[in-house]
FINUDO-756347 format. One record per residue (C-alpha): residue number from 1; residue in three letters; x, y, z. Coordinates in nm, 2 decimals. Example, Ala and Ser with C-alpha at 12.3 -4.5 7.8 and 13.67 -1.06 7.14 Angstrom:
(r 1, "ALA", (1.23, -0.45, 0.78))
(r 2, "SER", (1.37, -0.11, 0.71))
END
This chain:
(r 1, "MET", (0.69, -4.18, 1.06))
(r 2, "ALA", (1.04, -4.27, 0.95))
(r 3, "ALA", (0.94, -4.64, 0.94))
(r 4, "ARG", (0.62, -4.57, 0.75))
(r 5, "ALA", (0.81, -4.36, 0.49))
(r 6, "GLY", (1.11, -4.58, 0.47))
(r 7, "VAL", (1.36, -4.31, 0.56))
(r 8, "SER", (1.57, -4.20, 0.85))
(r 9, "ARG", (1.45, -4.00, 1.15))
(r 10, "ALA", (1.69, -3.72, 1.04))
(r 11, "THR", (1.52, -3.71, 0.70))
(r 12, "VAL", (1.18, -3.68, 0.86))
(r 13, "SER", (1.31, -3.39, 1.07))
(r 14, "ARG", (1.44, -3.21, 0.76))
(r 15, "VAL", (1.10, -3.25, 0.59))
(r 16, "VAL", (0.91, -3.13, 0.89))
(r 17, "ASN", (1.14, -2.83, 0.93))
(r 18, "GLY", (1.12, -2.73, 0.56))
(r 19, "SER", (1.47, -2.81, 0.45))
(r 20, "ALA", (1.54, -2.78, 0.08))
(r 21, "THR", (1.79, -3.06, 0.08))
(r 22, "VAL", (1.53, -3.34, 0.05))
(r 23, "THR", (1.43, -3.47, -0.29))
(r 24, "PRO", (1.07, -3.42, -0.40))
(r 25, "GLU", (1.00, -3.79, -0.40))
(r 26, "ILE", (1.12, -3.84, -0.04))
(r 27, "ARG", (0.94, -3.53, 0.07))
(r 28, "ALA", (0.62, -3.67, -0.07))
(r 29, "ALA", (0.67, -4.00, 0.10))
(r 30, "VAL", (0.73, -3.83, 0.44))
(r 31, "LEU", (0.43, -3.60, 0.39))
(r 32, "ARG", (0.21, -3.90, 0.32))
(r 33, "ALA", (0.33, -4.07, 0.64))
(r 34, "ILE", (0.26, -3.75, 0.83))
(r 35, "ASP", (-0.09, -3.74, 0.69))
(r 36, "GLN", (-0.16, -4.11, 0.76))
(r 37, "LEU", (-0.04, -4.09, 1.12))
(r 38, "GLY", (-0.21, -3.76, 1.19))
(r 39, "TYR", (0.11, -3.60, 1.31))
(r 40, "VAL", (0.09, -3.23, 1.41))
(r 41, "PRO", (0.44, -3.06, 1.44))
(r 42, "ASN", (0.50, -2.86, 1.76))
(r 43, "PRO", (0.53, -2.50, 1.64))
(r 44, "ALA", (0.75, -2.39, 1.93))
(r 45, "ALA", (0.99, -2.68, 1.88))
(r 46, "ARG", (1.00, -2.63, 1.50))
(r 47, "SER", (1.07, -2.25, 1.54))
(r 48, "LEU", (1.36, -2.33, 1.77))
(r 49, "VAL", (1.51, -2.56, 1.51))
(r 50, "THR", (1.44, -2.36, 1.19))
(r 51, "ARG", (1.46, -2.01, 1.35))
(r 52, "ARG", (1.13, -1.94, 1.17))
(r 53, "THR", (0.81, -1.83, 1.33))
(r 54, "GLY", (0.56, -1.86, 1.04))
(r 55, "SER", (0.46, -1.50, 1.11))
(r 56, "ILE", (0.50, -1.19, 0.90))
(r 57, "GLY", (0.47, -0.84, 1.05))
(r 58, "LEU", (0.25, -0.58, 0.89))
(r 59, "VAL", (0.39, -0.26, 1.03))
(r 60, "VAL", (0.16, 0.04, 1.00))
(r 61, "SER", (0.36, 0.35, 1.09))
(r 62, "GLU", (0.16, 0.67, 1.10))
(r 63, "PRO", (0.19, 0.99, 1.31))
(r 64, "PRO", (-0.07, 1.01, 1.59))
(r 65, "ALA", (-0.24, 1.30, 1.42))
(r 66, "ARG", (-0.36, 1.07, 1.14))
(r 67, "VAL", (-0.52, 0.73, 1.18))
(r 68, "PHE", (-0.43, 0.54, 0.87))
(r 69, "SER", (-0.67, 0.25, 0.96))
(r 70, "ASP", (-0.96, 0.49, 0.90))
(r 71, "ASP", (-0.88, 0.49, 0.53))
(r 72, "PRO", (-1.05, 0.22, 0.31))
(r 73, "PHE", (-0.70, 0.17, 0.16))
(r 74, "PHE", (-0.58, 0.00, 0.48))
(r 75, "ALA", (-0.87, -0.25, 0.48))
(r 76, "VAL", (-0.79, -0.36, 0.13))
(r 77, "VAL", (-0.42, -0.40, 0.20))
(r 78, "ALA", (-0.48, -0.59, 0.52))
(r 79, "ARG", (-0.73, -0.83, 0.36))
(r 80, "ALA", (-0.50, -0.90, 0.06))
(r 81, "VAL", (-0.19, -0.95, 0.27))
(r 82, "SER", (-0.38, -1.19, 0.51))
(r 83, "GLN", (-0.52, -1.39, 0.22))
(r 84, "GLU", (-0.18, -1.42, 0.04))
(r 85, "LEU", (-0.01, -1.52, 0.36))
(r 86, "GLU", (-0.28, -1.77, 0.45))
(r 87, "GLY", (-0.22, -1.94, 0.11))
(r 88, "ALA", (0.15, -1.96, 0.21))
(r 89, "ASP", (0.06, -2.12, 0.55))
(r 90, "LYS", (0.18, -1.81, 0.74))
(r 91, "GLN", (0.00, -1.56, 0.96))
(r 92, "VAL", (0.00, -1.18, 0.98))
(r 93, "VAL", (0.09, -0.99, 1.29))
(r 94, "LEU", (-0.03, -0.63, 1.29))
(r 95, "LEU", (0.23, -0.40, 1.44))
(r 96, "PRO", (0.11, -0.03, 1.47))
(r 97, "ALA", (0.37, 0.24, 1.54))
(r 98, "SER", (0.24, 0.59, 1.59))
(r 99, "SER", (0.50, 0.73, 1.84))
(r 100, "PRO", (0.87, 0.71, 1.92))
(r 101, "ALA", (0.78, 0.45, 2.19))
(r 102, "GLY", (0.58, 0.25, 1.94))
(r 103, "HIS", (0.87, 0.27, 1.68))
(r 104, "ALA", (1.11, 0.13, 1.95))
(r 105, "ARG", (0.87, -0.14, 2.05))
(r 106, "VAL", (0.83, -0.26, 1.68))
(r 107, "GLU", (1.20, -0.25, 1.62))
(r 108, "ARG", (1.27, -0.46, 1.93))
(r 109, "TYR", (1.00, -0.71, 1.83))
(r 110, "VAL", (1.13, -0.75, 1.48))
(r 111, "ALA", (1.50, -0.76, 1.59))
(r 112, "GLY", (1.41, -1.02, 1.85))
(r 113, "GLY", (1.32, -1.27, 1.58))
(r 114, "HIS", (0.94, -1.28, 1.64))
(r 115, "VAL", (0.86, -1.25, 1.27))
(r 116, "ASP", (1.02, -1.39, 0.96))
(r 117, "GLY", (0.97, -1.07, 0.76))
(r 118, "VAL", (0.81, -0.73, 0.76))
(r 119, "ILE", (0.57, -0.56, 0.52))
(r 120, "LEU", (0.61, -0.19, 0.58))
(r 121, "LEU", (0.32, 0.06, 0.54))
(r 122, "SER", (0.50, 0.39, 0.59))
(r 123, "MET", (0.56, 0.64, 0.31))
(r 124, "HIS", (0.65, 0.94, 0.54))
(r 125, "GLY", (0.98, 1.10, 0.47))
(r 126, "SER", (1.05, 1.18, 0.83))
(r 127, "ASP", (0.98, 0.83, 0.96))
(r 128, "PRO", (1.29, 0.67, 1.12))
(r 129, "LEU", (1.14, 0.32, 1.12))
(r 130, "PRO", (1.24, 0.21, 0.76))
(r 131, "ALA", (1.61, 0.27, 0.84))
(r 132, "ALA", (1.58, 0.10, 1.18))
(r 133, "LEU", (1.41, -0.21, 1.03))
(r 134, "ALA", (1.67, -0.22, 0.75))
(r 135, "ARG", (1.94, -0.26, 1.02))
(r 136, "THR", (1.79, -0.59, 1.14))
(r 137, "ASP", (1.85, -0.93, 0.98))
(r 138, "VAL", (1.48, -0.96, 0.89))
(r 139, "PRO", (1.38, -0.90, 0.53))
(r 140, "VAL", (1.16, -0.59, 0.47))
(r 141, "VAL", (0.95, -0.50, 0.17))
(r 142, "SER", (0.76, -0.17, 0.15))
(r 143, "HIS", (0.41, -0.13, 0.02))
(r 144, "GLY", (0.46, 0.20, -0.16))
(r 145, "ARG", (0.77, 0.39, -0.25))
(r 146, "PRO", (0.96, 0.48, 0.06))
(r 147, "ILE", (1.09, 0.84, 0.07))
(r 148, "ALA", (1.36, 0.75, 0.32))
(r 149, "THR", (1.71, 0.73, 0.18))
(r 150, "VAL", (1.75, 0.37, 0.30))
(r 151, "PRO", (1.73, 0.13, 0.00))
(r 152, "LEU", (1.43, -0.09, 0.06))
(r 153, "PRO", (1.26, -0.31, -0.20))
(r 154, "TYR", (0.91, -0.20, -0.27))
(r 155, "CYS", (0.60, -0.25, -0.49))
(r 156, "ASP", (0.37, 0.04, -0.58))
(r 157, "CYS", (0.12, 0.16, -0.84))
(r 158, "ASP", (0.20, 0.42, -1.11))
(r 159, "ASN", (0.10, 0.73, -0.92))
(r 160, "VAL", (0.27, 0.96, -1.16))
(r 161, "GLY", (0.10, 0.81, -1.47))
(r 162, "GLY", (-0.24, 0.80, -1.30))
(r 163, "ALA", (-0.23, 1.17, -1.22))
(r 164, "ARG", (-0.11, 1.24, -1.57))
(r 165, "SER", (-0.41, 1.06, -1.72))
(r 166, "ALA", (-0.65, 1.24, -1.49))
(r 167, "VAL", (-0.53, 1.59, -1.58))
(r 168, "LEU", (-0.51, 1.50, -1.95))
(r 169, "HIS", (-0.87, 1.39, -1.93))
(r 170, "LEU", (-0.97, 1.73, -1.78))
(r 171, "LEU", (-0.79, 1.91, -2.06))
(r 172, "GLU", (-0.96, 1.70, -2.32))
(r 173, "ARG", (-1.30, 1.79, -2.17))
(r 174, "GLY", (-1.21, 2.16, -2.23))
(r 175, "ARG", (-1.12, 2.25, -1.88))
(r 176, "ARG", (-0.87, 2.54, -1.86))
(r 177, "ARG", (-0.82, 2.63, -1.49))
(r 178, "ILE", (-0.73, 2.31, -1.33))
(r 179, "ALA", (-0.64, 2.31, -0.96))
(r 180, "ALA", (-0.51, 2.02, -0.74))
(r 181, "ILE", (-0.56, 1.90, -0.39))
(r 182, "THR", (-0.25, 1.72, -0.29))
(r 183, "GLY", (-0.17, 1.51, 0.01))
(r 184, "PRO", (0.10, 1.56, 0.28))
(r 185, "PRO", (0.43, 1.67, 0.12))
(r 186, "ASP", (0.62, 1.40, 0.32))
(r 187, "MET", (0.43, 1.11, 0.16))
(r 188, "SER", (0.54, 0.95, -0.17))
(r 189, "ALA", (0.19, 0.90, -0.31))
(r 190, "ALA", (0.12, 1.27, -0.27))
(r 191, "LEU", (0.45, 1.37, -0.42))
(r 192, "ASP", (0.42, 1.14, -0.72))
(r 193, "ARG", (0.06, 1.24, -0.79))
(r 194, "MET", (0.15, 1.60, -0.78))
(r 195, "THR", (0.44, 1.54, -1.01))
(r 196, "GLY", (0.20, 1.39, -1.27))
(r 197, "TYR", (-0.03, 1.69, -1.24))
(r 198, "ARG", (0.25, 1.94, -1.29))
(r 199, "GLU", (0.41, 1.75, -1.57))
(r 200, "ILE", (0.09, 1.77, -1.78))
(r 201, "LEU", (0.03, 2.14, -1.70))
(r 202, "SER", (0.40, 2.23, -1.77))
(r 203, "GLY", (0.34, 2.15, -2.14))
(r 204, "THR", (0.05, 2.39, -2.17))
(r 205, "ASP", (-0.01, 2.76, -2.09))
(r 206, "ARG", (-0.21, 2.66, -1.78))
(r 207, "ARG", (-0.07, 2.75, -1.44))
(r 208, "SER", (-0.08, 2.51, -1.15))
(r 209, "LEU", (-0.27, 2.59, -0.83))
(r 210, "ALA", (-0.26, 2.35, -0.54))
(r 211, "ALA", (-0.38, 2.32, -0.18))
(r 212, "ILE", (-0.26, 2.06, 0.07))
(r 213, "GLY", (-0.49, 1.80, 0.24))
(r 214, "ASP", (-0.42, 1.49, 0.44))
(r 215, "PHE", (-0.62, 1.23, 0.24))
(r 216, "THR", (-0.94, 1.29, 0.45))
(r 217, "ARG", (-1.28, 1.42, 0.35))
(r 218, "GLU", (-1.25, 1.71, 0.59))
(r 219, "SER", (-0.92, 1.82, 0.45))
(r 220, "GLY", (-1.05, 1.79, 0.09))
(r 221, "ALA", (-1.34, 2.03, 0.18))
(r 222, "ALA", (-1.11, 2.28, 0.35))
(r 223, "ALA", (-0.86, 2.27, 0.05))
(r 224, "MET", (-1.15, 2.32, -0.19))
(r 225, "ARG", (-1.27, 2.63, 0.00))
(r 226, "GLN", (-0.91, 2.77, -0.01))
(r 227, "LEU", (-0.88, 2.70, -0.38))
(r 228, "LEU", (-1.21, 2.88, -0.46))
(r 229, "GLU", (-1.09, 3.18, -0.26))
(r 230, "ASP", (-0.75, 3.18, -0.44))
(r 231, "ASP", (-0.91, 3.14, -0.79))
(r 232, "PRO", (-1.29, 3.18, -0.80))
(r 233, "GLY", (-1.28, 3.10, -1.18))
(r 234, "LEU", (-1.13, 2.76, -1.16))
(r 235, "ASP", (-1.33, 2.50, -1.36))
(r 236, "ALA", (-1.17, 2.17, -1.25))
(r 237, "VAL", (-0.99, 2.01, -0.96))
(r 238, "PHE", (-0.78, 1.70, -0.94))
(r 239, "ALA", (-0.77, 1.55, -0.59))
(r 240, "ALA", (-0.50, 1.31, -0.49))
(r 241, "SER", (-0.75, 1.08, -0.32))
(r 242, "ASP", (-1.12, 0.99, -0.35))
(r 243, "LEU", (-1.18, 1.09, 0.01))
(r 244, "MET", (-1.05, 1.44, -0.06))
(r 245, "ALA", (-1.24, 1.46, -0.38))
(r 246, "ILE", (-1.56, 1.37, -0.20))
(r 247, "GLY", (-1.49, 1.65, 0.05))
(r 248, "ALA", (-1.42, 1.89, -0.23))
(r 249, "MET", (-1.76, 1.81, -0.40))
(r 250, "HIS", (-1.93, 1.88, -0.07))
(r 251, "ALA", (-1.75, 2.22, -0.04))
(r 252, "LEU", (-1.84, 2.30, -0.40))
(r 253, "ARG", (-2.21, 2.23, -0.34))
(r 254, "GLN", (-2.20, 2.46, -0.03))
(r 255, "ALA", (-2.05, 2.73, -0.25))
(r 256, "GLY", (-2.33, 2.69, -0.50))
(r 257, "ARG", (-2.10, 2.54, -0.77))
(r 258, "ARG", (-2.24, 2.25, -0.98))
(r 259, "VAL", (-2.04, 1.94, -1.05))
(r 260, "PRO", (-1.94, 1.90, -1.34))
(r 261, "ASP", (-2.12, 2.20, -1.50))
(r 262, "ASP", (-1.92, 2.46, -1.31))
(r 263, "VAL", (-1.63, 2.26, -1.18))
(r 264, "ALA", (-1.52, 1.91, -1.28))
(r 265, "VAL", (-1.37, 1.68, -1.02))
(r 266, "VAL", (-1.14, 1.38, -1.05))
(r 267, "GLY", (-1.02, 1.17, -0.76))
(r 268, "PHE", (-0.77, 0.89, -0.71))
(r 269, "ASP", (-0.80, 0.54, -0.57))
(r 270, "ASP", (-1.15, 0.43, -0.70))
(r 271, "ILE", (-1.28, 0.34, -0.35))
(r 272, "GLU", (-1.63, 0.19, -0.34))
(r 273, "ALA", (-1.79, 0.52, -0.24))
(r 274, "ALA", (-1.67, 0.68, -0.56))
(r 275, "ARG", (-1.95, 0.50, -0.75))
(r 276, "PHE", (-2.22, 0.64, -0.51))
(r 277, "THR", (-2.14, 1.01, -0.49))
(r 278, "ASP", (-2.37, 1.26, -0.66))
(r 279, "PRO", (-2.27, 1.27, -0.94))
(r 280, "PRO", (-2.05, 0.95, -0.95))
(r 281, "LEU", (-1.68, 1.03, -0.92))
(r 282, "THR", (-1.44, 1.01, -1.21))
(r 283, "THR", (-1.12, 0.86, -1.05))
(r 284, "VAL", (-0.80, 0.68, -1.11))
(r 285, "ARG", (-0.82, 0.31, -1.01))
(r 286, "GLN", (-0.50, 0.18, -0.84))
(r 287, "PRO", (-0.45, -0.20, -0.80))
(r 288, "VAL", (-0.42, -0.19, -0.42))
(r 289, "ALA", (-0.48, -0.56, -0.36))
(r 290, "GLU", (-0.26, -0.66, -0.65))
(r 291, "VAL", (0.03, -0.45, -0.51))
(r 292, "ALA", (-0.02, -0.60, -0.16))
(r 293, "ARG", (-0.01, -0.95, -0.30))
(r 294, "ALA", (0.30, -0.87, -0.50))
(r 295, "VAL", (0.47, -0.74, -0.18))
(r 296, "VAL", (0.40, -1.07, 0.00))
(r 297, "ARG", (0.53, -1.28, -0.29))
(r 298, "ARG", (0.85, -1.07, -0.30))
(r 299, "LEU", (0.90, -1.10, 0.07))
(r 300, "LEU", (0.85, -1.48, 0.07))
(r 301, "ALA", (1.07, -1.54, -0.23))
(r 302, "PRO", (1.41, -1.71, -0.15))
(r 303, "GLU", (1.68, -1.46, -0.07))
(r 304, "ASP", (1.88, -1.53, -0.38))
(r 305, "GLU", (1.56, -1.48, -0.60))
(r 306, "ARG", (1.42, -1.17, -0.43))
(r 307, "ASP", (1.41, -0.89, -0.68))
(r 308, "ALA", (1.55, -0.56, -0.55))
(r 309, "GLU", (1.41, -0.36, -0.84))
(r 310, "PRO", (1.08, -0.17, -0.77))
(r 311, "LEU", (0.76, -0.33, -0.91))
(r 312, "ILE", (0.53, -0.06, -1.04))
(r 313, "LEU", (0.18, -0.17, -1.15))
(r 314, "PRO", (-0.03, 0.03, -1.39))
(r 315, "THR", (-0.33, 0.25, -1.30))
(r 316, "GLU", (-0.65, 0.31, -1.49))
(r 317, "LEU", (-0.87, 0.61, -1.54))
(r 318, "VAL", (-1.24, 0.54, -1.46))
(r 319, "VAL", (-1.46, 0.81, -1.62))
(r 320, "ARG", (-1.79, 0.88, -1.45))
(r 321, "ASP", (-2.03, 1.18, -1.44))
(r 322, "SER", (-1.82, 1.42, -1.22))
(r 323, "THR", (-1.63, 1.53, -1.53))
END
């Protein structure tokens, strides 16, 4: 290859191993020689030289009581991350962590140099994994705002603004007793969406009324039953996820309440099922795939160009017949 490209063996090695010290012209000549000769680099040997594996860890950290992978959100994130990494000639390694033993295993794996970077899916305030991963020499970017005090770069959607737009929409439709179904209080998305709900109501004479769910249909139905018991006269509900909103609509039907005639319902996420509920669900669309791709791009950026400031992408209210 060196003879074909007219360069030294050392230059070929630098090109193969991704060194930035080679000029574009010489790099192009070496790559042409590699293509003409059909050379395939040995990945094990290259990783020993470059200390890079070509792999990125997607760490999904959830308590055992909740299976995050059951949520459509996870499928969208995983697909977008995989596609973005494939375009960068890297592969994704799924690293689940749902117990202390799982956390320790992931920390050892990352610290052992088996991945070149980590995308963290964990927004739980009590999760020790963000701090543990931050102590390694491997770059970490969080998909979603981490609650942990450790400063991690992250990308997210405008959860606060999305919730504000949902509650404003309900007020503009003449709704006066607007309740909320929020998510777990140790998750940033739940906290931020509840903040938006309360910010809008604080500027009116409306009181806030909330029940806690866990982003599942079942919890949405249970929370809706609780809210109806607490305030039988409520005429609207903002649910912090579409799955909880779908569960709430089921509970309302069981209670003999019509949607939206008696109670208007707004969700958050704009999952595919939101278009097929009866009636179709008004919701807040968040750019899940766009956030995931932004996380990958930030993680793969050169260290001196990696932005530490959060990237917050806008949300959009999608009005359908449930309001």
